[in-house]
C-alpha positions in Angstrom: -62.1 -3.0 66.7 -58.7 -1.2 66.2 -58.6 1.5 64.0 -56.3 -0.2 61.7 -58.4 -3.2 61.7 -61.8 -1.3 60.5 -62.9 -2.1 56.9 -62.3 0.0 54.1 -65.1 1.9 52.9 -67.0 1.2 49.6 -66.0 4.0 47.0 -69.1 6.0 46.1 -69.0 5.1 42.5 -69.1 1.4 43.2 -72.1 1.9 45.7 -74.0 4.2 42.8 -73.2 1.8 40.3 -75.6 -1.5 40.2 -73.0 -3.1 37.8 -70.1 -2.5 40.4 -68.4 -5.5 40.9 -65.8 -6.3 43.9 -62.6 -7.6 42.4 -60.1 -8.3 45.1 -59.8 -8.0 48.9 -56.8 -8.2 50.6 -55.3 -8.7 54.1 -51.7 -8.8 55.9 -52.2 -11.5 58.5 -49.7 -13.8 60.1 -46.7 -12.0 58.1 -47.8 -12.7 54.6 -50.7 -11.4 52.0 -54.1 -13.1 52.0 -56.6 -12.4 49.3 -59.6 -13.4 47.7 -59.9 -12.8 44.0 -62.6 -12.6 41.5 -60.6 -14.5 38.9 -62.8 -15.5 36.0 -64.9 -12.3 35.8 -63.3 -11.2 32.5 -62.8 -14.8 30.9 -66.1 -15.8 31.5 -68.6 -14.6 28.5 -66.1 -12.1 26.9 -62.8 -12.2 24.5 -60.9 -10.5 26.9 -57.5 -11.9 27.8 -57.8 -12.4 31.7 -54.3 -12.0 32.0 -54.0 -8.7 30.4 -57.4 -7.2 32.4 -55.7 -8.1 35.2 -52.5 -6.4 34.4 -54.2 -3.1 33.8 -56.0 -3.4 36.7 -52.6 -3.5 38.5 -51.6 -0.7 36.7 -54.9 1.4 37.7 -54.3 0.3 41.0 -50.5 1.8 41.2 -51.6 4.9 40.2 -54.3 5.2 42.7 -51.9 4.1 45.3 -49.5 6.6 44.0 -52.3 9.7 44.1 -53.2 8.9 47.6 -49.5 8.7 48.9 -49.5 12.1 47.4 -52.7 13.1 49.0 -51.6 11.5 52.4 -47.9 12.2 52.5 -46.9 14.6 49.9 -44.9 12.1 48.0 -44.4 13.1 44.1 -46.9 10.0 42.7 -44.4 9.8 39.5 -41.5 8.6 42.0 -43.7 6.6 43.8 -44.8 4.7 40.6 -41.2 4.2 39.9 -40.4 3.2 43.4 -43.5 0.6 43.3 -42.1 -0.8 39.9 -38.7 -1.3 41.2 -40.1 -3.3 44.1 -42.8 -5.4 42.2 -40.4 -6.4 39.5 -37.9 -7.5 42.2 -40.3 -9.2 44.3 -41.8 -11.1 41.1 -37.8 -12.2 40.3 -37.1 -13.2 44.2 -40.4 -15.3 44.1 -39.4 -16.9 40.6 -36.0 -17.8 41.9 -37.7 -18.9 45.3 -40.1 -21.3 42.9 -37.2 -22.8 40.9 -35.6 -23.4 44.0 -38.4 -24.9 45.4 -39.0 -26.8 42.1 -35.4 -28.2 42.0 -35.4 -29.2 45.5 -38.8 -31.1 44.9 -37.3 -32.8 41.7 -34.2 -34.3 43.8 -36.5 -35.7 46.4 -38.4 -37.5 43.8 -35.5 -39.2 42.1 
């Protein structure tokens, strides 16, 4: 298996915690993101708003990425977070525009 395709290691804390739960598995394949999500984990049996919990998890993930970028490349984590946030917002806006265009096209073909 090519070095880039090797599975990532499970973090030691997750190995040691019997209550650890995998929440995301993500791959870039065929030019797009493909992932498996553990959606429903917070929704079932808790009062937690699942949307808010995923938002917190995304923020935690961004901080981890920024720290790792600092460790590997020396990039300032604050700047990295800023760049990621700009890209995140731009991508959400672009995908919303694509979705609206898709919906408008779908409506026109149904008339």
